[in-house]
N, C-alpha and C positions, 0 to 999 in steps of 0.2 A: 504494500500500500504506500502510495506517495506521501512524503512529508514535505508539504509545500511544493517546491520545484525539484526536490530530490526524489529519485525513485524509491529510496529507502535509506536507512541510517548508514549502511555500509558505503553507499555512494558518497554521502557527506564525509564520512571518515576518510575515504580514499582521497577526496579532493583536499581535505585539510592536511592529510599526511604529505601530499605533494606540494602544497602552496603556502601553508601557514608557518611562519618562522618560529613563533612561540607555541609549538605544538602541545606543550605540557598544559597550556591553558585549557585545551580541549580534552586531552586524554586524562587529566587529573580530575575531571568531573566524576563524581563517585559511581554513577550508574548510567546505563544506556537510556533509562527512563528520563533522567535529567537532561542528557544530550538531546534526546528526542523533543523534550519540552522546549529547550532553547531553540531548536530548529523551527518548531511550530510558532513560538512567539516571534522569532525573527521574520518568518513568513507573514504572520498576521500584521506585524508592525509595518512591513513594506507594502503588502497587498492592499491594506486598508488605509494607507497614507493618502492624505489629500494632495500630496506633492506629485504622485505618479499615477499613471494609468497602466496597470500591469495585467498581463494575461494569466489565466489559471494554468495549472500544469497541463490540463487537457487541451487548452487552446494555444499553448506556447509552441513556437517552432523550435527546431534544433538550435538555430542561432540564438533565439531568445533564451533557451535553457542554459546555454554556455554562460551568458551574462547573469541571468537570474540566480543560478545556483551559486555563483561566486558571490553575488551580493547577499544572498541568504546566509552563506557560510560566514562571511565577514560580519554580518549583523549578529549571527548566533554567538560567535566568539566574543564580540563586543558585549553582548548581554551576559554571557557567562562571567566575564571579567568585571563589568561595571554596573550591573542592574541594581545591586544593593545601594551603591553610592548614588545612583540616579534617583532611586526611589526616595532616599533620605532628602536629597536636594529638592525634588519636586514636592515632597511633603512640606518642607519649609516654605517654598514658594506658595503653596496652597494656603498656608496659614498667614499669608501676607508678609512674611519675613523678607526684608530686602537686604539685611546685613546680619551676619553671624560673627559677633565680636571675638569669640574664642578662637575660631579658625581663620578669622580675618577674610571671610569670603563675602562678596556682594552678589546679590541675585537680581537679575533684571526682571521686573514684574511683567514686562511684556512677553517674556519667553515662557511663562507658565503653561500656556496652552500649546506650545510647540513640542514636537516629538524629537528627541535627540537622535540623530543618525550620524554615524561616522562619515567624515568627508569623502573617504574612498567609496563608500556605498553610494553616496550621491553622484560621484563621478561615474561609477559603473552604470547607474540608472538614468543618466542625462538624456538618453534617447526616448525615455518614457515619461518625461516631465509633463505634467498636466497644468502648468502654470498659465499666467496671463498672456504668455507669448503666443498661445494658440490663436490663430487669426480666422475670422469668418467675414465673408463679404459677399456682395452681390455683384454680378456682372451682367452686361447686356448680352442677350442671346438673340438668335434669329427669331424675330417675332413678327406678327402681322400688325402690331400696334405702332403708333407713331411716337409714343412716349419712351423716354429712356428709363433706366432703372432708378435714376435720381428724381424722377417726376413724382411729386406728392399726389397721391390718388385718394387720400382719405377725406378730403374736403368735398362734400357733395352739395 
């Protein structure tokens, strides 16, 4: 059964064996259940992100899967390493904390609702951006009418 964009846990392990420099961050996770949970959470964080429009495993092409599995693997390792710290910081932000004096950290209140993603994951997924750069427009087509597409036709 697929785990996000990976065919199974073994496929994720193989990719991370080949490409991840700090391999212990992945292999030191105590069980396959926890590694699988990291992969699912990584998939969910990316697939449901408002930043990207991503295909499901069933709809992804082979070329898509090359990129998507790498992004999911990078996100899973990030979560394995940093989810506890991220949760603590997001918890402080949710409580309207803007500065923690003991650790000398400052929190941007405008980032409370943003989802942290590693920069490399964003780089990998740049072709799937759903941002405001998506353009929509109307053009003149061959028509039997005299008006152009710019003619206002709602005033009767």
